[in-house]
N, C-alpha and C positions, 0 to 999 in steps of 0.2 A: 504495499501499500503504501509503503514509504518512499520508493523509490519509482513506483508511478505518481506519485504528485511530483517530484524532484525533475521529473521527465517532461510530465505538464508545464514546469515554473521554468525547464530551458527553453523549451517549443516557444511561449509567451512569450519568453526575453528574444527568443531569436527574432521571429515575427515585428517585435517593438523594432529592435535594432533596426531590420528591413524598411519599415513601413516611416523610419526615422532618415533611412539613409535616402531612400527614393524622395522624402520630402524637403532635406539637403540639394537634394541635384533638380529636382523643380522649383526652389529657388535661384540659384544659380542659371540653369541655363532660358529659364524663363525670362530674370535680369538681363542675361544676354541677347537673345533672341526674339524676346514676347511671346505672344502664344501662339498667331500664326507662325513666328519664323519656329517653333521648336516641334519638334516630332518624337512620336513616344518614341523609338529604336534611340534618339540621340538621348533621352530622359535615361531609358534604358542603359546605354552605355555609361553613361553617367553615375546613377548608381551601382552599378557594379554588377549587371543582371542582364540576362537574355530578355527580349521584348517576350518571349511567352511568360517570363517568370513574375516581369511589369507587368502584364497583364492580370495575371492572377491578383495583386492588389488594389489594383488600380480599374475602373470601369469606363475612362476616357481619359484624356490631357485635360479637357475643360473642366473636370470635374475634378483634376490633378490641382488646375491654376486654383480654383476657389480654396481649396482646402490651403492650397499655399497663402494667400492675401490672409485667409479667416485667423490664422497661424501667428500672422503678422502682428494684426492686430490686438489677438490676446496675448502676445508676449509682448509688446509695448507699452501694452496698459497694465501688464503685472510688473518690467523692469522700469520703468516709468512715472508709474505711479502717484501722484501728490497725494498724499493723505489728509484727513482733517486733524491727524496726530503730527502735522508738523509744528513742532510748535518756535522752531528757529527759521524764520524767513532767509536769514544768510547762509545757512547753511545747505537749504534744502535747495535754492537757486543751485547753488553751488554747484551740490550731489547730482542735484537732476544733471547739469551742462555737464557735468565732466561723465557719466555714462554715456546719456548719450553719444556724444563726441565721441566716445572710445568704445561704445555700440557701434556707430557709423563707420571708424574707422576698421574696427576687428571684422565689419561683416557688410561690406559697401553692397552684397547685392541684395540684402533686403531693401536699404532704403531705395535701390534703384530700381525695383520690383513695383515697389508701393508707386512712385514718382512716376512712372511707365504707365503703369496703369491708370490712374490720377490724370496723367496729359491724354490718355485717351477717350477720357468721358465720366472715368467709374462706373462703368457699364455691371461689370460683378463686384466691386467692393463698391456699388453703393447697396446692396443687399446687407452689408457686413455696420455698414454710417452709426444704426443705433451704439454699437457698443464702443464706439470712437469719441460720439457724441455724449455719452453719460460721462464717460473719463474727462474730457475736456467740461462739461458743467460742474463736474464735481470740484476741479483742481479751479476753476472760475470763484465757485465759493470761499475756496481759504484763500484767495488772492484778496479778497473781496473782504474775509474777515481781518485778514493783517491789516487792508487798508484801514479797516472804520477802528481796525484797535492801534492806530497812530504808528503803527511798527512798519511800514514802510512808505515811500512817496506814492502819491495815486498814481495810477494805468489804468488801462483799459482791459480788464484779464484774460480778457479773447485773446484781441490781436500782441499780449504780449506774450503767450504759448504761441502764439501762432511764428513770430519772427523767432522766437527762440528753434523752434522745429525748422525752419526757412536756416538758417547761421549750424546750429547742431548737424543738420542730414548734407550741408554744402557739399562737404570734405567726401563724401561717399558719391552724388548725386553726380559731381563735376570736379571728380579725382583728375583725370587726364588734364581741364583747366587749371587744377589748384597747382597740379605737378609742374608744368609750364611757367607759369609767373614765380613762383618759390624755387624753380630749380631743382628739385628734385625728382629724380630718375625713378624709371618702373627699378619695381624692388627693390627700391628704399625704401624704409615705413618713412608716413609722414611726420612730424614734431606734434606728436601729439601734444607733451607737456605745453607749447608754446600757441597751441589752439584753443585746446582750454582755457589757461591764463586771459586771450583775449577776450573770449567770449564770458567767460564770468566778468570779467574787471565790465564789460560793457553794460550788461543786463543788473547789475547788483547797484552799478552807479547810476544806470537809469532811475534803480525804486532808492535811490539816498542811501545804500546799504556800505559798509567799507570790504572790499575783495579781501581774501582771503591773505594773510600775513604770506609770502613765498621767500 
């Protein structure tokens, strides 16, 4: 009995590993080539599977594309959520910016896939706007609370968030341009510390807060 349970757990873990490999491959391939330009053969190869094996786990590339976008929305909400328990505005904003930039630099394909979908009209992503909108509204409530308590200079809570997204995702979505202007060749990491410090200073000073000591 114990052996059977162990075997079942092993099979389950293996299935989960394959599903995650497929999802990671999908994000990379869709970010690079778009939905129309990505074949199931390319997805299978990127995931280290045969085409037949891939179709055992997915019904269509369109369904996988939507799953990838939904995963990004859920992941971003988990990683970058600004909760009502965030008591220190300076620490919260600085931490948010650092996490967002590091994630964009480490996983540029995630930001690119999201941006590409929005650029083409967000036809698939629009079905998942509810989750994103709820997270944004909750974060706006936190920012409004800081303003009401006199803890930060008045800002437009929604535009403040949108401007932070634009800055923190820029180095993933426009990596080629950033590399050219900064003189950083392909294969050499961008200077995360420099990028984070500049963004933190910009948004903290906008709120009348003191940037962290460096």
